[in-house]
N, C-alpha and C positions, 0 to 999 in steps of 0.2 A: 547221566554219567557225571556231569559236573558236580551236582549236589552230593552224589555218593562219594566221589573222590575227595571233595572238600571236607565233608563230614568225617571221613575215615582219617584224613591227615590231621585235622584240628582236634579230634577227640583224644588223641594219644598224648603221652607225656613228651614225645619227641619234639613236636612243634613248639610246645611251651618252653622246653629247655633251649631250643635253638634260638627262639626270639629273645629269651632272657640272656643267653650267652652273648648274642650279637649286641644287645644294648649295653651290657656290662663292659664289654671290650671297648665300645665307642666312648662310654662315659669315662673309663679309666684313662684311655688315650687322650681324650680332650683335657682331662684334669692334669695329666702329666705335662701336656703341651702348654697349658695355661701357666703352670708353675715355672716351667723352663723359660718361656718368653717373658713372663712377669719379672723374673730375676734379671733378664737381659735388658729390660727397659730402663731408661734413665729416670732419674727422680722426677723430672718434669713430665715425661711421657708425652712427647709432642705428637701432632696429628699424623705425621708420616709413619712413625713407629707403630702407632695404634692401627693404622691401615694395613701395614705389613703383618702385624700380629693377627688381625682379623682374617686376612686372606690365608695365612698359614694354618690357622685352626680350621677354617672351612676346607682347605685343600686336604688336610689330614683326614677329615671326616669322609670326604668324597672318595679318597683313595682307599680307605678301609671298606667303604660300601662297594666299591668296584671289586675288591678282592672277594668280598662276601658273595656278590653276584656270580663271579667267575667260578666259584667253588660250589655254591648251593644249586644254581640252575642246572648244571649237568647231573648233579646227584638226584634231582627230582624227576628228570625226564629220561635219563639214559637207560633206566630199567623199567620204564612205564609199560612197554609192550613185551620186551624180552622176559621180564619177570612173570608175566601172565603165561607165557609159553613154558617157563621153567616150573611153575606151579600147576601146569596142565589145566589152566582155567581159560586159556585163550579160545579154545574151541567152544566152551560153554557160552562165552560172550558172543561168538559169531553165529551160534544157532538161535540167538534171540532176535528180536526185531531191531536191535541196535545196528545202525549202518556203519560202514568204515569211517565215514566222515564224522559221525557223532562220537565214535570211539576215540579217534585221534584228537579231534578238537576238544573233547571232554578232558582227556589227559592233559592237553596243553593248557587249557584255561584254568584247570584246578591248580596246576603248578604255578601259573602266573599270579593267581590270587594270593598264594602264600608269599611269593617273591615281592609283590607289591605291598603286602602287609609288612614285610621286613623293612622296605624302603620308607613306608609311611610312618612307622613307629620311630624311625631315626630322625624325623624332621625336627622334633623339639630339641634334640641334642645340638642342632645347628644354631640355636639361639645365641650362644656366646659370641659367635662371629658377627651377628647383627648388632649385639649390644656394644661390641668393641668398635665396629665400623670397618669400612674398607671393602665390603661385599655388596655388589649391585644385585637388584632383583633379577636382572637378565641372567646373571651368572648362576643364580639358584635354579631358575627355571630350565636353563640349558643343561646344567648338571643332572637335574632330575630326569629330564627327557633322555639324555644319553644313557643314564643308568637303566631306565625302563626299556629302551630299545636294545641295550646290551642283554638284559634279562630275556627279552623276547627272542633274540638271535640265538643265545646259548641254549635256551629251552627247546627251540625248534631243532637245533643241531642235535641235541641229545635224543629227541624223539625220532629223528631221522635214523640215527645209528641203532636205536632200539628196535626200529622196524626192519633194519637190514640184518642184524645179527640175532641169533637165537639165545646167546648167553649174555647175561647182564654184565659180567666182568669184561667182555670184549667191547661192548658198546660204551661202557663207562670209561675204560682206559683210552679209547680213541677220542671220545668227547673231551675228556680232561686234557689230553695231549694237544688238541686243536685249540681249546680255550686258553690254556696256559701259554701256548705259543703266541696267540693273538694279543693277550694282555701283557705278557712279560718278554717273551722270546724275541719277537720282531722289533720292538722298541730298543731292546738292549743291543741286538745285532746291528740295527741302523745307527745307533750311537757309536758303536765301535768302528763301523765303517767310516763315519764322519770324522772321528778322531784320527784315524789312519790317513784319510785323504787330506785332512788339514795339515798333518805333520809332513806329508810328502810334497804338498804343493805350497808350503810356506804360508798357510792360512787362507789363501784364496782358492777355494775349491773350483769355482766356475771359471777362473782366469785362463787355464790352459785350453778350455773348450771353445768351440766355435759357437756362434749365436744359436744355431739349430741344436747343437749338442747341449747348450745350457738349458734350452727349453725342454728337451727330452729328459735331462737330469732332474729338473724341477718337477716335471710331470710325474716321473717315477717316484720321487720323494713324496710328492703330494698324495699319490695313491697309497703309499705305505702309511702315511700319517692318517689318511681318512679311513683306513680299514682296521685300525687298532684303537680301542677306546681310550687308553691312557694318552696316546699321542694326539688324538683328536681333542681331548680336553685341554691339554697343554697348548697345542697349536691355536685353538680357538681363543684361549685366554691371552696368549701373546698378541694375537691380532687385535683383540679388543683393547688391550692396554696401549699398544703402539699406534694403531690406526683408528681406534675408536669406531670400529665397524663390526657388526655381527653377520653381515651377509657376504661381503666380498673382501679379498685381500689383494693388495697391490704389491707386486714383487718387481724390483728394479734389476735389470740385467747389467752385465759388465759394460755393454755398449751404450747404456743410458736408456734403452727401451724399457717399457713397462709391460708386465704381464698381469692381467686381471684374472684371479682365480676365485671360485666360490669358497666360502668359509668351510673349514673341515667338517664341522658338525652337520652341515647340509648334506654333503656327500655321504657321510657316515650313516645318518639316519635313513636316507633313501636306499643306499645299498644294503643295509642290514634288514630293512623291512622287505625288500624284494627277495633277498636270499632266504629270509625266514618263510615268506609265502611259498617260495619254491620248495623248501625243505618239507613244509607241511603237506604240500600237494604230492610230493614223491612218497611221503609216509602213507598217505591215504591210498595211493595207487599200490604200494607194496602190501598193505593190509588186504586190499581187494584181490591182489594176485595170489595171496595165500589161500583164498577161498576156492580158487579154480583148480 
């Protein structure tokens, strides 16, 4: 199943055009960013300006790759099983010796191969950030890991809804709705809430709360940050720059006490891998149920 799906996807023009379009967009964006920041640099170009420049270029590339993953991953898997039912080929697959596990995992792995290909081909475009400076090897590895786990999560989500619904348009719409909400909707909503709370409390959001209320507020915010890929990347980067730590974050409360929390990327990767495994298991059980 994996070999058949990968061959079918890679032999057509669609895969070639998608990879080309992805790389062209990245190259043009990096070139425009380079020209913009280059014009903003001083004639001497001190080390701090170059560091900010390098981080800005790297951040733009990762942001574009995150958008690519959030749109391509659901498109690859949200119709993987539903389309077989629409073409009336699902029953033909099920009367073969192919097990439900092999069917679901084969669809999932073939989609992940293409997504990892897109991420791998964009690595050379990150070279300007290294040449300019300001980007640490840890940041590159964490960004790649978060993008890969995001691709796994959204692919498993699309496969789950493709197993639930019989129409591709239904599974695609719901998968895109959830992925867009996780990538863009929740961070924007959380930012609006923080701005409103800051304006009403005079800038001190935690001041009116009791110590237990402050802890609950921080835990709730931490969960929101750790479940959205964009907020996880930004939060991990802030902790790395301010506290020089990749594993834990130290948060000081209003009463002077400290709260030690794991870095957002740890919770994000663990939760998404667990949810992805659960989604794949449910998909396999739904495919089995269709046989009975």
